[in-house]
Backbone of each chain as ProteinMPNN parsed JSONL, in Angstrom:
{"seq_chain_A": "XXXXXXXXXXXXXXXXXXXXXXXXXXXXXXXXXXXXXXXXXXXXXXXXXXXXXXXXXXXXXXXXXXXXXXXXXXXXXXXXXXXXXXXXXXXXXXXXXXXXXXXXXXXXXXXXXXXXXXXXXXXXXXXXXXXXX", "coords_chain_A": {"N_chain_A": [[0.854, -1.085, 0.165], [0.403, 2.315, -0.825], [1.696, 4.958, 1.119], [1.271, 7.652, 0.411], [-1.49, 7.821, -0.731], [-3.007, 8.085, 1.247], [-2.401, 10.464, 2.439], [-3.831, 12.912, 1.534], [-6.736, 12.331, 2.21], [-6.266, 12.526, 5.136], [-5.788, 15.134, 5.256], [-8.17, 16.43, 4.373], [-9.869, 15.932, 6.541], [-9.903, 17.726, 8.587], [-11.5, 18.498, 10.069], [-12.031, 16.712, 11.905], [-9.605, 16.241, 13.085], [-9.006, 18.534, 14.416], [-11.498, 18.241, 16.402], [-10.177, 16.254, 17.88], [-8.152, 17.315, 19.216], [-9.406, 19.369, 20.457], [-10.715, 17.388, 22.401], [-8.75, 16.346, 23.747], [-7.834, 18.539, 24.852], [-9.605, 19.235, 26.687], [-9.807, 16.753, 28.163], [-7.272, 17.01, 29.448], [-7.577, 18.997, 31.063], [-9.596, 18.154, 32.743], [-8.197, 16.264, 34.15], [-5.666, 17.648, 34.977], [-5.866, 20.197, 35.714], [-5.932, 22.496, 38.926], [-7.79, 23.994, 40.1], [-11.386, 23.944, 40.734], [-13.343, 25.01, 38.984], [-11.892, 25.19, 36.612], [-11.673, 22.532, 36.121], [-14.555, 22.215, 35.529], [-14.769, 23.819, 33.397], [-12.92, 22.167, 31.87], [-14.666, 20.15, 31.326], [-16.796, 21.155, 29.925], [-15.578, 22.081, 27.635], [-14.758, 19.389, 26.636], [-17.54, 18.004, 26.045], [-18.644, 19.863, 24.181], [-16.786, 19.129, 22.17], [-17.327, 16.439, 21.468], [-19.924, 17.143, 20.441], [-19.204, 18.509, 18.475], [-17.862, 16.708, 16.9], [-20.086, 14.906, 15.816], [-21.506, 16.489, 14.917], [-19.887, 17.369, 12.631], [-19.978, 14.801, 11.219], [-22.547, 14.571, 9.701], [-22.112, 16.561, 8.277], [-21.937, 17.858, 4.809], [-20.547, 18.495, 1.434], [-21.59, 21.105, -0.529], [-24.296, 20.782, 0.018], [-27.624, 21.502, 1.273], [-29.302, 23.154, 4.251], [-31.269, 20.668, 5.944], [-34.108, 21.204, 5.161], [-37.276, 20.883, 3.143], [-37.578, 21.75, -0.228], [-39.836, 21.693, -1.762], [-43.234, 21.718, -0.688], [-45.966, 19.782, 0.418], [-47.588, 19.818, -1.639], [-46.491, 20.635, -4.159], [-44.522, 18.346, -4.789], [-43.44, 16.403, -6.653], [-41.172, 15.777, -7.966], [-38.591, 13.385, -7.26], [-36.658, 13.168, -4.151], [-33.655, 14.152, -3.686], [-30.984, 12.628, -1.746], [-28.378, 13.871, -1.649], [-28.643, 16.337, -1.879], [-29.151, 17.316, 0.532], [-28.218, 17.875, 3.935], [-27.432, 15.586, 6.389], [-29.78, 15.152, 8.976], [-29.957, 13.51, 11.044], [-27.7, 13.328, 13.443], [-27.82, 16.179, 13.83], [-30.254, 15.998, 15.498], [-29.585, 14.406, 17.728], [-27.679, 15.616, 18.958], [-28.785, 18.071, 19.77], [-30.016, 17.148, 22.026], [-28.021, 16.387, 23.73], [-26.676, 18.918, 24.07], [-28.469, 20.105, 25.801], [-28.209, 18.298, 27.963], [-25.688, 18.883, 28.717], [-25.685, 21.264, 29.586], [-27.397, 21.067, 31.902], [-25.842, 19.149, 33.772], [-23.568, 20.758, 33.893], [-24.859, 22.911, 35.617], [-25.059, 21.211, 37.975], [-22.689, 20.757, 38.343], [-21.43, 23.121, 39.218], [-22.971, 24.054, 41.326], [-22.56, 22.02, 43.332], [-19.829, 22.605, 43.578], [-20.249, 25.152, 44.87], [-21.316, 24.693, 47.173], [-18.98, 22.959, 48.159], [-17.307, 25.088, 48.075], [-18.454, 26.6, 50.464], [-17.998, 25.189, 52.645], [-15.385, 24.265, 52.822], [-13.776, 26.89, 52.178], [-12.408, 27.206, 49.808], [-11.336, 26.898, 46.651], [-9.755, 25.303, 45.474], [-7.857, 22.021, 44.649], [-5.92, 20.769, 45.929], [-5.878, 22.04, 48.308], [-8.244, 21.613, 49.408], [-7.723, 18.868, 49.589], [-5.957, 18.481, 51.609], [-7.193, 19.443, 53.776], [-8.945, 17.753, 54.312], [-7.4, 15.552, 55.075], [-6.203, 16.387, 57.565], [-7.835, 15.843, 60.744]], "CA_chain_A": [[0.123, -0.121, 0.097], [0.931, 3.463, -0.885], [1.22, 6.006, 2.024], [0.768, 8.947, -0.306], [-2.709, 8.192, -1.273], [-3.664, 8.524, 2.556], [-2.225, 11.895, 3.135], [-4.993, 13.813, 1.002], [-7.88, 11.947, 3.0], [-6.016, 12.843, 6.318], [-5.453, 16.58, 5.216], [-9.35, 17.092, 4.248], [-10.708, 15.516, 7.61], [-9.184, 18.57, 9.283], [-12.767, 18.917, 11.073], [-11.823, 15.56, 13.14], [-8.229, 16.577, 13.817], [-9.665, 19.598, 15.393], [-12.021, 17.772, 17.597], [-9.498, 15.399, 18.656], [-7.297, 18.337, 19.719], [-10.29, 19.882, 21.718], [-11.43, 16.696, 23.296], [-7.635, 16.092, 24.605], [-7.741, 19.622, 25.732], [-10.899, 19.264, 27.778], [-9.314, 15.749, 29.076], [-6.04, 17.308, 30.131], [-7.779, 20.364, 31.899], [-10.138, 17.847, 33.692], [-7.302, 15.554, 35.04], [-4.452, 18.044, 35.602], [-6.04, 21.363, 36.659], [-6.321, 22.188, 40.17], [-9.104, 24.53, 40.262], [-12.383, 23.227, 40.449], [-13.891, 25.805, 38.279], [-11.108, 24.978, 35.796], [-12.004, 21.131, 36.02], [-15.521, 21.926, 35.163], [-14.501, 24.443, 31.869], [-12.498, 21.324, 30.707], [-15.631, 19.087, 31.009], [-17.782, 21.638, 28.836], [-15.036, 21.573, 26.336], [-14.785, 17.782, 25.921], [-18.632, 17.693, 25.911], [-18.524, 20.652, 22.801], [-15.745, 18.453, 21.274], [-18.144, 15.339, 21.185], [-20.907, 17.536, 19.657], [-18.936, 18.864, 16.74], [-17.592, 15.458, 16.037], [-21.331, 14.492, 15.487], [-22.296, 17.438, 13.618], [-19.27, 16.934, 11.419], [-20.214, 13.597, 10.439], [-23.699, 15.035, 8.996], [-21.93, 17.838, 7.119], [-21.791, 17.672, 3.223], [-20.116, 19.86, 0.595], [-22.632, 21.482, -1.873], [-25.726, 20.119, 0.342], [-28.14, 22.869, 1.953], [-29.655, 22.859, 5.244], [-32.266, 19.544, 5.744], [-35.927, 21.521, 5.006], [-37.568, 20.349, 1.801], [-37.86, 22.679, -1.09], [-41.289, 21.738, -2.059], [-44.119, 21.029, 0.392], [-46.942, 18.42, 0.025], [-48.254, 20.027, -2.919], [-45.629, 20.529, -5.439], [-43.359, 17.136, -4.247], [-43.931, 15.366, -7.638], [-39.938, 15.294, -8.168], [-37.896, 12.626, -6.19], [-35.939, 13.856, -3.127], [-32.145, 13.549, -3.891], [-30.443, 12.93, -0.248], [-27.289, 14.433, -1.537], [-28.827, 17.862, -1.838], [-29.433, 17.694, 1.944], [-27.086, 17.721, 4.997], [-28.116, 14.32, 7.481], [-30.234, 15.71, 10.335], [-29.961, 12.719, 12.546], [-26.932, 13.597, 14.224], [-27.934, 17.105, 14.76], [-31.07, 15.963, 16.809], [-29.037, 13.644, 18.989], [-26.532, 16.553, 19.525], [-29.662, 18.827, 20.446], [-30.247, 16.382, 23.355], [-26.579, 16.437, 24.277], [-26.423, 20.452, 24.543], [-29.412, 20.273, 27.044], [-27.908, 17.66, 28.948], [-24.468, 19.22, 29.242], [-26.046, 22.683, 30.566], [-27.784, 20.473, 33.125], [-24.771, 18.738, 34.136], [-23.005, 22.098, 34.307], [-25.356, 23.519, 36.766], [-25.095, 20.533, 39.017], [-21.219, 20.804, 38.996], [-21.273, 24.301, 39.715], [-23.668, 24.127, 42.467], [-21.408, 21.294, 44.031], [-18.5, 23.341, 44.106], [-20.493, 26.156, 45.686], [-20.999, 23.868, 48.686], [-17.454, 22.758, 48.709], [-16.372, 26.34, 48.796], [-19.257, 27.239, 51.767], [-17.496, 24.194, 53.832], [-13.742, 24.627, 53.128], [-13.4, 28.192, 51.834], [-11.425, 27.245, 48.796], [-11.626, 25.818, 45.438], [-8.245, 24.457, 44.841], [-8.215, 20.67, 45.009], [-4.964, 20.352, 46.845], [-5.927, 22.872, 49.525], [-9.333, 20.773, 50.222], [-7.157, 17.369, 50.205], [-5.13, 18.688, 52.737], [-8.02, 20.213, 54.924], [-9.426, 16.519, 54.432], [-6.477, 14.649, 56.061], [-6.106, 16.555, 58.787], [-9.236, 15.631, 61.186]], "C_chain_A": [[0.625, 1.524, 0.118], [0.634, 4.592, 0.157], [0.886, 7.348, 1.514], [-0.44, 9.052, -0.505], [-3.416, 8.226, 0.146], [-3.396, 10.34, 3.233], [-3.164, 12.845, 2.776], [-6.469, 13.384, 1.945], [-7.426, 12.45, 4.695], [-6.037, 14.405, 6.431], [-6.993, 17.004, 5.379], [-10.361, 16.783, 5.216], [-10.401, 16.475, 8.561], [-10.294, 18.922, 10.397], [-12.242, 17.864, 12.48], [-10.797, 15.958, 13.657], [-8.399, 17.538, 14.89], [-10.236, 19.152, 16.643], [-11.413, 16.854, 18.369], [-8.611, 16.281, 19.371], [-8.223, 18.995, 21.142], [-10.628, 18.815, 22.462], [-9.799, 16.321, 23.98], [-7.417, 17.261, 25.498], [-8.524, 19.605, 27.43], [-10.509, 17.903, 29.025], [-8.309, 15.861, 30.306], [-6.305, 18.177, 31.229], [-8.926, 19.349, 33.368], [-9.418, 16.851, 34.776], [-6.467, 16.232, 35.877], [-4.791, 19.621, 36.12], [-6.254, 21.355, 37.843], [-7.48, 22.829, 40.677], [-10.004, 24.127, 40.033], [-13.305, 23.689, 39.307], [-13.434, 25.496, 36.885], [-11.784, 23.643, 34.973], [-13.167, 21.438, 34.841], [-15.748, 22.864, 33.511], [-14.277, 23.289, 31.22], [-13.899, 20.163, 30.203], [-16.349, 19.56, 29.816], [-17.007, 21.555, 27.578], [-15.001, 20.369, 25.563], [-16.288, 17.642, 25.723], [-18.656, 18.549, 24.365], [-17.787, 19.638, 21.689], [-16.582, 17.206, 20.415], [-19.094, 16.178, 19.998], [-20.282, 18.068, 18.134], [-18.277, 17.536, 16.201], [-19.032, 14.736, 15.456], [-21.917, 15.272, 14.426], [-21.375, 17.102, 12.546], [-19.488, 15.602, 10.345], [-21.44, 13.731, 9.491], [-23.152, 16.192, 7.908], [-21.508, 17.177, 5.86], [-20.976, 18.75, 2.496], [-21.491, 19.985, -0.346], [-24.2, 21.086, -1.402], [-25.972, 21.382, 0.995], [-28.903, 22.173, 3.425], [-31.319, 21.93, 5.17], [-33.875, 20.253, 5.872], [-36.356, 21.381, 3.447], [-37.951, 21.414, 1.355], [-39.204, 22.874, -1.472], [-42.061, 21.359, -1.241], [-44.726, 19.882, -0.168], [-47.361, 18.628, -1.118], [-47.414, 19.889, -4.276], [-44.25, 19.506, -5.378], [-43.755, 16.221, -5.391], [-42.122, 14.803, -8.135], [-39.5, 14.418, -7.109], [-37.0, 13.361, -5.327], [-34.653, 13.116, -3.419], [-31.612, 13.719, -2.403], [-29.353, 13.498, -0.549], [-27.328, 15.623, -1.452], [-28.851, 18.291, -0.192], [-28.581, 17.237, 2.852], [-28.067, 16.505, 6.201], [-28.323, 15.161, 8.572], [-30.03, 14.936, 11.335], [-29.009, 13.073, 13.183], [-27.419, 15.1, 14.876], [-29.098, 17.046, 16.038], [-30.675, 15.181, 17.965], [-28.149, 14.777, 19.538], [-27.73, 17.67, 20.25], [-29.889, 18.595, 21.838], [-29.015, 16.66, 24.193], [-26.44, 18.004, 24.974], [-27.061, 20.588, 26.015], [-28.895, 19.591, 28.039], [-26.485, 18.375, 29.686], [-24.931, 20.692, 30.099], [-26.599, 22.343, 31.81], [-26.716, 19.878, 34.189], [-23.764, 19.936, 34.833], [-23.289, 22.686, 35.599], [-25.217, 22.819, 37.798], [-23.613, 20.88, 39.728], [-21.081, 22.066, 39.7], [-21.842, 24.622, 41.25], [-22.745, 23.037, 43.721], [-20.215, 22.135, 44.472], [-18.882, 24.63, 44.829], [-20.724, 25.788, 47.008], [-19.785, 23.699, 49.05], [-16.894, 24.152, 49.178], [-16.882, 26.933, 49.721], [-18.302, 26.327, 53.08], [-16.076, 24.294, 53.71], [-13.249, 25.902, 52.693], [-12.3, 28.376, 50.895], [-12.038, 26.499, 48.006], [-10.375, 25.165, 44.847], [-8.275, 22.857, 45.656], [-6.916, 20.312, 46.019], [-5.302, 20.755, 48.335], [-7.327, 21.973, 50.217], [-8.691, 19.354, 50.347], [-6.243, 17.5, 51.534], [-5.999, 18.932, 54.284], [-8.834, 18.465, 55.187], [-8.739, 15.418, 55.389], [-6.36, 14.864, 57.244], [-7.556, 16.487, 59.619], [-9.536, 16.845, 61.95]], "O_chain_A": [[1.23, 1.915, 1.116], [-0.465, 5.147, 0.155], [0.23, 8.12, 2.214], [-0.875, 10.203, -0.531], [-4.624, 8.443, 0.056], [-3.958, 11.046, 4.07], [-3.422, 13.692, 3.631], [-7.198, 14.31, 2.301], [-8.363, 12.73, 5.443], [-6.264, 14.946, 7.513], [-7.278, 17.781, 6.29], [-11.526, 17.143, 5.044], [-10.664, 16.038, 9.682], [-10.02, 19.524, 11.435], [-12.126, 18.186, 13.663], [-10.884, 16.119, 14.875], [-8.011, 17.384, 16.048], [-9.778, 19.459, 17.743], [-11.906, 16.547, 19.454], [-8.272, 15.754, 20.431], [-7.901, 19.079, 22.327], [-10.979, 19.237, 23.564], [-9.986, 15.883, 25.115], [-6.947, 17.161, 26.632], [-8.209, 19.821, 28.6], [-10.751, 17.92, 30.232], [-8.283, 15.338, 31.42], [-5.56, 18.241, 32.207], [-9.015, 19.702, 34.544], [-9.836, 16.637, 35.914], [-6.287, 15.931, 37.057], [-4.0, 20.187, 36.875], [-6.791, 20.325, 38.252], [-8.139, 22.327, 41.587], [-9.972, 23.666, 38.892], [-13.988, 22.856, 38.711], [-14.262, 25.484, 35.974], [-12.225, 23.576, 33.825], [-13.027, 21.14, 33.654], [-16.64, 22.631, 32.696], [-14.954, 22.999, 30.233], [-14.057, 19.58, 29.13], [-16.582, 18.832, 28.851], [-17.51, 21.083, 26.558], [-15.138, 20.219, 24.349], [-16.36, 16.78, 24.847], [-18.687, 17.827, 23.369], [-18.215, 19.448, 20.551], [-16.556, 17.009, 19.2], [-18.995, 15.886, 18.807], [-20.806, 18.006, 17.021], [-18.212, 17.395, 14.98], [-18.868, 13.939, 14.532], [-22.562, 14.941, 13.43], [-21.849, 16.579, 11.537], [-19.247, 15.481, 9.144], [-21.413, 13.032, 8.478], [-23.762, 16.566, 6.906], [-20.85, 16.137, 5.823], [-20.793, 19.843, 3.032], [-22.212, 19.068, -0.738], [-25.145, 21.062, -2.19], [-25.108, 22.208, 1.287], [-29.029, 20.964, 3.625], [-32.298, 22.347, 4.551], [-34.703, 19.785, 6.653], [-35.601, 21.861, 2.602], [-38.586, 22.192, 2.067], [-39.726, 23.987, -1.531], [-41.629, 20.308, -0.767], [-44.225, 19.137, -1.009], [-47.575, 17.629, -1.805], [-47.686, 19.158, -5.229], [-43.153, 19.831, -5.831], [-44.427, 15.236, -5.084], [-41.885, 13.671, -8.557], [-39.987, 14.625, -5.998], [-36.504, 14.344, -5.879], [-34.502, 11.895, -3.426], [-31.757, 14.806, -1.842], [-28.924, 13.915, 0.527], [-26.348, 16.241, -1.039], [-28.6, 19.426, 0.213], [-28.109, 16.121, 2.635], [-29.186, 16.731, 6.66], [-27.429, 15.811, 9.114], [-29.905, 15.396, 12.47], [-29.605, 13.387, 14.214], [-27.443, 15.29, 16.092], [-29.053, 17.659, 17.105], [-31.279, 15.231, 19.037], [-27.947, 14.736, 20.751], [-27.433, 18.073, 21.374], [-29.959, 19.468, 22.702], [-29.118, 17.156, 25.314], [-26.158, 18.209, 26.154], [-26.514, 20.989, 27.042], [-29.013, 20.117, 29.146], [-26.267, 18.399, 30.897], [-24.427, 21.012, 31.175], [-26.424, 23.08, 32.781], [-26.811, 20.172, 35.38], [-23.34, 19.968, 35.988], [-22.469, 22.948, 36.48], [-25.2, 23.485, 38.834], [-23.324, 21.138, 40.896], [-20.587, 22.035, 40.827], [-21.264, 25.28, 42.115], [-22.404, 23.441, 44.833], [-19.794, 22.242, 45.624], [-17.978, 25.243, 45.397], [-20.361, 26.508, 47.939], [-19.37, 24.163, 50.113], [-16.269, 24.395, 50.21], [-16.214, 27.862, 50.175], [-18.025, 26.787, 54.188], [-15.526, 24.441, 54.802], [-12.038, 26.005, 52.887], [-11.457, 29.272, 50.948], [-12.935, 25.689, 48.24], [-10.272, 24.592, 43.763], [-8.592, 22.6, 46.818], [-7.121, 19.485, 46.907], [-5.092, 20.054, 49.325], [-7.373, 21.73, 51.423], [-9.147, 18.642, 51.241], [-5.957, 16.577, 52.297], [-5.632, 18.709, 55.438], [-9.221, 18.156, 56.315], [-9.288, 14.662, 56.19], [-6.366, 13.965, 58.085], [-8.469, 17.126, 59.096], [-10.644, 16.991, 62.466]]}, "seq_chain_B": "XXXXXXXXXXXXXXXXXXXXXXXXXXXXXXXXXXXXXXXXXXXXXXXXXXXXXXXXXXXXXXXXXXXXXXXXXXXXXXXXX", "coords_chain_B": {"N_chain_B": [[-21.304, 24.116, 3.206], [-18.476, 26.419, 3.788], [-15.412, 26.19, 3.19], [-13.488, 28.003, 4.055], [-14.159, 29.691, 6.135], [-14.775, 27.821, 7.904], [-12.231, 26.59, 8.547], [-10.75, 28.855, 9.476], [-12.371, 29.621, 11.657], [-12.316, 27.161, 13.362], [-9.548, 27.352, 14.053], [-9.511, 29.515, 15.914], [-11.18, 28.643, 17.557], [-10.01, 26.715, 18.945], [-7.744, 28.351, 20.027], [-9.266, 29.713, 22.017], [-10.331, 28.073, 23.471], [-7.907, 27.182, 25.004], [-7.243, 29.325, 26.159], [-9.268, 30.239, 27.917], [-8.363, 28.203, 29.862], [-5.908, 28.724, 30.415], [-6.108, 31.265, 31.463], [-5.428, 32.873, 34.768], [-7.562, 34.452, 36.236], [-10.779, 33.998, 37.074], [-13.132, 35.27, 36.179], [-12.416, 36.092, 33.638], [-11.896, 33.43, 32.611], [-14.362, 32.788, 32.217], [-15.669, 34.635, 30.891], [-14.04, 33.951, 28.701], [-14.744, 31.106, 27.886], [-17.487, 31.701, 27.093], [-16.951, 33.317, 24.808], [-15.608, 30.961, 23.412], [-17.871, 29.096, 23.178], [-19.776, 30.729, 21.682], [-18.039, 31.022, 19.085], [-18.399, 28.219, 18.322], [-20.952, 27.924, 18.189], [-20.94, 29.512, 15.818], [-19.404, 27.766, 14.07], [-21.256, 25.421, 13.862], [-23.593, 26.654, 12.609], [-22.296, 27.107, 10.184], [-21.682, 24.579, 9.02], [-24.278, 23.89, 8.848], [-26.218, 22.941, 10.447], [-28.79, 24.536, 12.058], [-30.165, 24.441, 13.979], [-29.079, 23.294, 16.07], [-27.164, 25.161, 16.533], [-28.604, 27.57, 17.246], [-29.497, 26.823, 19.569], [-27.311, 26.334, 20.991], [-26.121, 28.885, 21.218], [-28.139, 30.189, 22.623], [-28.287, 28.611, 24.921], [-25.54, 27.337, 25.308], [-23.812, 29.639, 25.069], [-25.169, 31.567, 26.182], [-26.762, 30.971, 28.898], [-24.909, 29.17, 30.333], [-22.621, 30.88, 30.692], [-23.62, 32.857, 32.209], [-24.18, 31.159, 34.321], [-21.682, 30.625, 35.123], [-20.757, 32.627, 35.644], [-22.104, 33.513, 38.204], [-21.453, 31.517, 39.679], [-18.753, 32.301, 40.144], [-18.897, 34.221, 41.305], [-20.03, 33.779, 43.784], [-18.149, 32.37, 45.196], [-14.658, 32.259, 45.018], [-12.656, 34.413, 43.181], [-10.063, 34.243, 42.25], [-7.298, 31.99, 40.88], [-4.9, 29.126, 41.263], [-3.95, 28.053, 39.072]], "CA_chain_B": [[-20.294, 24.333, 4.211], [-17.615, 27.037, 2.896], [-14.361, 25.604, 4.267], [-12.573, 28.737, 4.391], [-14.79, 30.097, 7.374], [-14.672, 26.482, 8.753], [-11.111, 26.573, 8.95], [-10.677, 30.146, 10.376], [-13.32, 29.323, 13.346], [-11.873, 26.002, 13.946], [-8.403, 27.535, 14.82], [-10.277, 30.677, 16.632], [-11.989, 27.5, 18.791], [-8.771, 26.201, 19.718], [-7.214, 29.35, 20.609], [-10.279, 30.074, 22.927], [-10.166, 26.809, 24.576], [-6.681, 26.897, 25.336], [-7.131, 30.727, 26.735], [-10.035, 29.799, 28.699], [-7.614, 27.266, 30.784], [-4.892, 29.469, 31.04], [-6.115, 32.696, 32.38], [-5.833, 32.731, 36.077], [-8.518, 34.987, 36.66], [-11.69, 32.841, 36.809], [-14.201, 35.824, 35.375], [-11.617, 36.318, 32.303], [-12.137, 32.352, 31.888], [-15.661, 32.406, 32.286], [-15.832, 35.037, 29.468], [-13.449, 33.442, 27.076], [-15.323, 30.252, 27.71], [-18.775, 32.335, 26.627], [-16.405, 33.489, 23.533], [-15.623, 29.807, 22.597], [-19.139, 28.461, 22.952], [-20.129, 31.505, 20.315], [-17.558, 30.38, 18.045], [-18.59, 26.776, 18.517], [-22.207, 28.249, 17.225], [-20.762, 30.009, 14.445], [-19.01, 26.817, 13.501], [-22.1, 24.593, 13.331], [-24.319, 27.698, 11.398], [-21.687, 26.804, 8.939], [-22.031, 23.262, 8.662], [-25.734, 23.742, 8.336], [-26.796, 22.487, 11.783], [-28.999, 25.659, 12.233], [-30.954, 24.334, 15.29], [-27.954, 23.031, 17.018], [-26.381, 26.521, 16.743], [-29.291, 28.63, 17.934], [-29.537, 26.139, 20.686], [-25.941, 26.411, 21.545], [-26.137, 30.245, 21.239], [-28.784, 30.67, 23.886], [-27.694, 27.822, 26.229], [-24.106, 27.379, 25.939], [-23.028, 30.881, 25.055], [-26.161, 32.604, 27.328], [-26.943, 30.469, 30.123], [-23.489, 28.78, 30.76], [-21.992, 31.711, 31.057], [-24.259, 33.54, 33.693], [-23.93, 30.278, 35.62], [-19.938, 30.354, 35.72], [-20.274, 33.924, 36.564], [-22.989, 33.607, 39.344], [-20.831, 30.699, 40.618], [-17.651, 32.762, 40.462], [-18.99, 35.593, 42.242], [-20.153, 33.234, 45.21], [-16.832, 31.908, 45.544], [-13.709, 32.767, 44.789], [-12.337, 34.554, 41.662], [-8.32, 33.778, 41.744], [-7.288, 30.76, 40.658], [-3.556, 29.243, 41.116], [-3.37, 27.703, 38.042]], "C_chain_B": [[-19.322, 25.06, 3.469], [-16.437, 26.723, 3.949], [-13.28, 26.671, 4.754], [-12.955, 29.375, 5.875], [-14.813, 29.203, 8.152], [-13.383, 26.417, 9.224], [-10.474, 27.514, 10.168], [-11.194, 29.654, 11.869], [-12.471, 28.282, 13.965], [-10.358, 26.449, 14.587], [-8.745, 28.646, 16.023], [-10.489, 29.702, 18.167], [-10.909, 27.104, 19.892], [-7.996, 27.005, 20.645], [-8.009, 29.647, 22.106], [-10.29, 29.372, 24.025], [-8.633, 26.875, 25.369], [-6.47, 28.529, 26.637], [-7.903, 30.472, 27.9], [-9.18, 28.964, 30.092], [-6.53, 27.844, 31.236], [-4.988, 30.53, 32.039], [-6.031, 32.162, 33.999], [-6.78, 33.284, 36.954], [-9.991, 34.266, 36.454], [-12.789, 33.775, 35.868], [-13.589, 35.792, 34.147], [-11.888, 34.937, 31.944], [-13.356, 32.041, 31.53], [-16.057, 33.101, 30.698], [-15.115, 34.285, 28.214], [-14.358, 32.203, 26.902], [-16.806, 30.497, 26.992], [-18.245, 32.43, 25.136], [-16.56, 32.014, 22.594], [-17.095, 28.928, 22.587], [-19.79, 29.451, 21.468], [-19.666, 31.033, 19.295], [-18.135, 29.166, 17.569], [-19.802, 26.892, 17.601], [-22.074, 28.578, 15.777], [-20.582, 28.52, 13.609], [-20.303, 25.88, 13.149], [-23.141, 25.413, 12.711], [-23.575, 27.325, 10.151], [-21.63, 25.637, 8.29], [-23.539, 22.896, 8.778], [-26.583, 23.141, 9.503], [-27.238, 23.857, 12.332], [-29.691, 25.616, 13.913], [-30.321, 23.714, 16.347], [-27.289, 24.604, 17.151], [-27.302, 27.634, 17.281], [-29.56, 27.76, 19.4], [-28.085, 26.519, 21.684], [-25.835, 27.969, 21.871], [-26.871, 30.767, 22.523], [-28.609, 29.866, 25.052], [-26.33, 27.744, 26.367], [-23.667, 28.844, 25.963], [-23.673, 31.921, 26.099], [-25.882, 32.128, 28.858], [-25.657, 30.121, 30.952], [-22.923, 30.001, 30.94], [-22.506, 32.576, 32.258], [-24.129, 32.353, 34.314], [-22.676, 30.382, 36.008], [-19.871, 31.704, 36.287], [-20.876, 33.972, 37.936], [-21.859, 32.492, 40.408], [-19.287, 31.048, 41.15], [-17.854, 33.63, 41.233], [-19.279, 35.306, 43.692], [-19.432, 32.74, 45.687], [-15.848, 32.553, 45.425], [-12.896, 33.171, 43.436], [-10.768, 34.14, 41.307], [-8.474, 32.279, 41.778], [-5.751, 30.341, 40.692], [-3.237, 28.798, 39.801], [-3.97, 28.212, 36.754]], "O_chain_B": [[-19.092, 24.542, 2.376], [-16.467, 26.924, 5.163], [-12.406, 26.425, 5.585], [-12.058, 29.53, 6.704], [-14.88, 29.561, 9.328], [-13.297, 26.166, 10.426], [-9.962, 27.213, 11.246], [-10.543, 29.402, 12.884], [-11.932, 28.514, 15.047], [-10.015, 25.877, 15.621], [-8.132, 28.514, 17.082], [-10.138, 29.919, 19.326], [-10.908, 27.142, 21.122], [-7.617, 26.624, 21.753], [-7.384, 29.78, 23.158], [-10.269, 29.753, 25.196], [-8.593, 26.453, 26.525], [-5.741, 28.627, 27.624], [-7.287, 30.464, 28.965], [-9.503, 29.239, 31.248], [-6.113, 27.582, 32.364], [-4.317, 30.725, 33.052], [-6.564, 31.106, 34.339], [-6.956, 32.898, 38.11], [-10.171, 33.989, 35.268], [-13.319, 33.215, 34.908], [-14.382, 35.36, 33.31], [-12.215, 34.914, 30.758], [-13.59, 31.183, 30.68], [-16.515, 32.524, 29.712], [-15.558, 34.108, 27.079], [-14.836, 32.112, 25.772], [-17.292, 29.563, 26.355], [-18.842, 31.816, 24.252], [-17.226, 31.838, 21.574], [-17.168, 28.014, 21.765], [-20.176, 28.915, 20.429], [-20.43, 30.576, 18.445], [-18.369, 29.082, 16.363], [-19.892, 26.274, 16.54], [-22.742, 28.168, 14.828], [-21.359, 28.148, 12.73], [-20.34, 25.571, 11.958], [-23.836, 24.643, 12.048], [-24.207, 27.231, 9.099], [-21.533, 25.602, 7.063], [-23.934, 21.73, 8.797], [-27.763, 22.898, 9.252], [-26.413, 24.48, 13.002], [-29.689, 26.513, 14.757], [-30.87, 23.569, 17.44], [-26.964, 24.932, 18.292], [-26.755, 28.625, 17.765], [-29.879, 28.475, 20.35], [-28.034, 26.891, 22.856], [-25.376, 28.208, 22.988], [-26.379, 31.57, 23.316], [-28.767, 30.377, 26.16], [-25.831, 28.044, 27.452], [-23.119, 29.219, 26.999], [-23.072, 32.813, 26.698], [-25.141, 32.617, 29.711], [-25.381, 30.656, 32.026], [-22.639, 29.887, 32.132], [-21.754, 32.918, 33.172], [-23.78, 32.706, 35.441], [-22.429, 30.25, 37.207], [-19.122, 31.989, 37.221], [-20.191, 34.457, 38.837], [-21.581, 32.695, 41.589], [-18.687, 30.499, 42.074], [-16.932, 33.926, 41.993], [-19.01, 36.057, 44.629], [-19.71, 32.422, 46.843], [-16.018, 33.726, 45.759], [-12.523, 32.276, 42.677], [-10.408, 33.773, 40.188], [-9.291, 31.558, 42.351], [-5.071, 31.194, 40.122], [-2.158, 29.19, 39.357], [-3.458, 27.914, 35.675]]}, "name": "protein", "num_of_chains": 2, "seq": "XXXXXXXXXXXXXXXXXXXXXXXXXXXXXXXXXXXXXXXXXXXXXXXXXXXXXXXXXXXXXXXXXXXXXXXXXXXXXXXXXXXXXXXXXXXXXXXXXXXXXXXXXXXXXXXXXXXXXXXXXXXXXXXXXXXXXXXXXXXXXXXXXXXXXXXXXXXXXXXXXXXXXXXXXXXXXXXXXXXXXXXXXXXXXXXXXXXXXXXXXXXXXXXXXXXXXX"}
């Protein structure tokens, strides 16, 4: 197999490369950041990266938004699916956005409770407070 | 899909994500995260997902930023990293 024929395929899928980059940025923030709000921002970036991946699956060059041009009466010609963007990933990701704002609200409420108890949002300070009884 | 706009916004999205995680002031991080969400909304409008785009513009860029700002003003604004 020739390696050169894969290079255009890899270069034209730049949406997926950026999606992987954003996902790794979010994962790194969730693991390595010390502040709880920074961790929550990382979680939101991770979620939007997944949504970017799903929307990129449905996108097509030269296609229009998934609304039929002719309604019930004028639809005598056949509908060509190449002309329309795939709407199924969009509908799935609409649910994911609502779920992501719900998880964000719960996470921020928990961090407010943690700050009320420990007077700090830094993870290492909370851990030292928990170790000394 | 117009690939020039797509590529330019993708670069800005990555810059905003890194900036939101690098800034030490948490209010600045919240505002940069709002900018990140709005750029994502532009990206999905370019890709033809208009319903996802306006949901993200209202929920992601609007409500999330307000949540972050409310939480930051109720807790501490400084961050060590």
